[in-house]
Each structure stands twice: as C-alpha cells, then as structure tokens.
C-alpha positions in Angstrom: -8.7 -8.2 -40.7 -6.7 -6.7 -37.3 -9.1 -6.6 -34.6 -7.5 -4.7 -31.7 -8.3 -5.7 -28.4 -7.2 -2.7 -26.5 -10.9 -2.0 -24.8 -9.0 -2.6 -21.4 -6.6 0.4 -21.9 -7.3 3.8 -20.3 -6.4 6.9 -21.5 -3.7 7.1 -24.1 -1.7 4.2 -25.3 1.6 5.4 -23.5 2.9 4.9 -20.5 2.2 7.3 -17.5 6.0 6.7 -16.7 8.0 7.7 -19.7 10.8 9.1 -18.2 13.8 6.6 -18.0 15.3 8.4 -15.1 13.1 9.6 -11.6 14.7 11.9 -8.7 11.7 12.1 -6.6 9.2 9.1 -5.4 6.5 8.2 -7.2 3.2 8.7 -4.9 -0.2 7.4 -6.2 -2.5 8.0 -2.9 -3.6 4.1 -3.0 -2.8 0.6 -4.4 -4.9 -0.7 -7.3 -6.7 -4.0 -8.4 -8.8 -4.5 -10.8 -10.7 -7.5 -12.9 -12.1 -7.1 -16.2 -14.0 -9.4 -18.4 -15.6 -9.0 -21.8 -16.9 -11.2 -24.4 -17.3 -9.9 -27.7 -19.2 -11.7 -30.3 -17.9 -11.9 -34.3 -19.5 -10.7 -37.2 -21.0 -13.3 -39.4 -18.8 -14.9 -41.5 -15.5 -13.7 -39.7 -13.3 -16.3 -37.6 -10.1 -15.9 -35.4 -6.9 -16.8 -37.4 -4.6 -15.7 -34.4 -5.1 -14.5 -30.8 -2.4 -13.7 -28.4 -1.6 -16.2 -25.9 -2.4 -15.8 -22.4 0.1 -13.8 -20.4 1.3 -13.3 -16.7 3.6 -10.9 -15.5 5.3 -10.4 -11.8 7.4 -8.4 -10.4 7.7 -6.1 -6.9 5.1 -3.7 -8.7 2.6 -5.5 -9.4 1.4 -8.4 -10.9 -1.3 -8.8 -14.0 -2.7 -11.9 -15.6 -4.4 -12.0 -19.4 -6.7 -14.9 -20.6 -8.0 -15.2 -24.2 -10.3 -17.4 -25.3 -12.2 -18.2 -28.5 -15.3 -20.5 -28.9 -18.8 -20.3 -31.4 -18.1 -16.8 -33.0 -16.8 -15.6 -29.8 -13.6 -13.5 -28.3 -13.6 -13.8 -24.3 -10.7 -11.5 -22.9 -9.8 -11.4 -19.0 -7.7 -9.1 -17.3 -6.8 -9.1 -13.6 -4.1 -6.7 -12.4 -3.0 -5.7 -8.9 -0.3 -2.6 -8.4 1.2 -4.1 -4.7 1.8 -0.7 -3.5 1.2 3.1 -3.4 4.3 4.7 -2.7 7.4 3.9 -4.7 10.8 5.5 -3.7 13.8 6.5 -6.3 15.5 3.4 -6.2 12.0 1.6 -7.4 11.3 3.8 -10.2 12.4 1.6 -12.6 10.2 -1.3 -11.2 7.2 0.4 -11.3 7.8 1.8 -14.8 8.7 -1.8 -16.3 5.3 -3.0 -14.7 3.3 -0.4 -16.5 5.2 -0.5 -19.9 4.7 -5.0 -19.7 0.9 -3.7 -19.2 0.6 -1.5 -21.8 2.2 -3.6 -24.4 -0.4 -6.7 -23.7 -3.3 -4.2 -24.1 -2.0 -3.2 -27.1 -1.8 -7.0 -28.7 -4.5 -7.5 -31.7 -6.5 -10.8 -32.8 -6.5 -11.5 -36.5 -9.7 -12.4 -37.9 -10.2 -14.1 -41.6 -13.0 -14.4 -43.4 -15.1 -17.3 -43.6 -15.2 -19.3 -46.7 -19.2 -19.8 -47.2 -20.6 -23.2 -48.8 -22.8 -22.6 -52.0 
C-alpha cells in the first residue's frame, strides 16, 4: 500500500511559480520559517517497507530539511523550512522557483507499507 506523506503540503500540488520566465520581481510581503512535526500510528498488521530518505536543500532563496523515521508501528515526520527573503528581483526568480519545486517534490514522496504476516 502506498501511503502519501504529503501532510505538510499547503494548497494544491502545484508550485506557486509555474512560469519559466518572469518579467517583474516577486514580492511576498514577508519572509517565512516553519517547523512541522507529526507522528502517525500505522494500522495494526501493517509495517513500513520503504520510506524516503532524509533530505536537505539549500539555495539563496531558502533552506529546508526533512527527517523521516519509523519505530514501533509509527512513522515520524519532521520538516523545517526557511525562505530567506521576501523580495526577489527578476534575476533571482529561477532560484525561488527551484526552491519551491524541490520543496513540492519532497512533500509528494510516499511511504510504502506492507501487510505483516501474522503467526497462527
């Protein structure tokens, strides 16, 4: 069974910066930082078969870190994000776009679960 760990996504699955080119600067009104942490209990009889690896990304537009662990029938997810600025001139648009694309891709990763073999 595929278990999406997209619990941290906001809005739709698409990036807010879909255009390849930009003619005007981007003004976001404020910088942003956030830390999210969640523990999910798996249903009885299910175990984690595969989980995405931890991830870090750093570019001039922002930084994020993902940590994913599993233990005793739970999946623990941590996500830290920092968007370093609020004003991005036209020449910095691609950097901002890459940051949000990478963040969206990491948010969309899945955990693979399998049904445990119960002893009789």
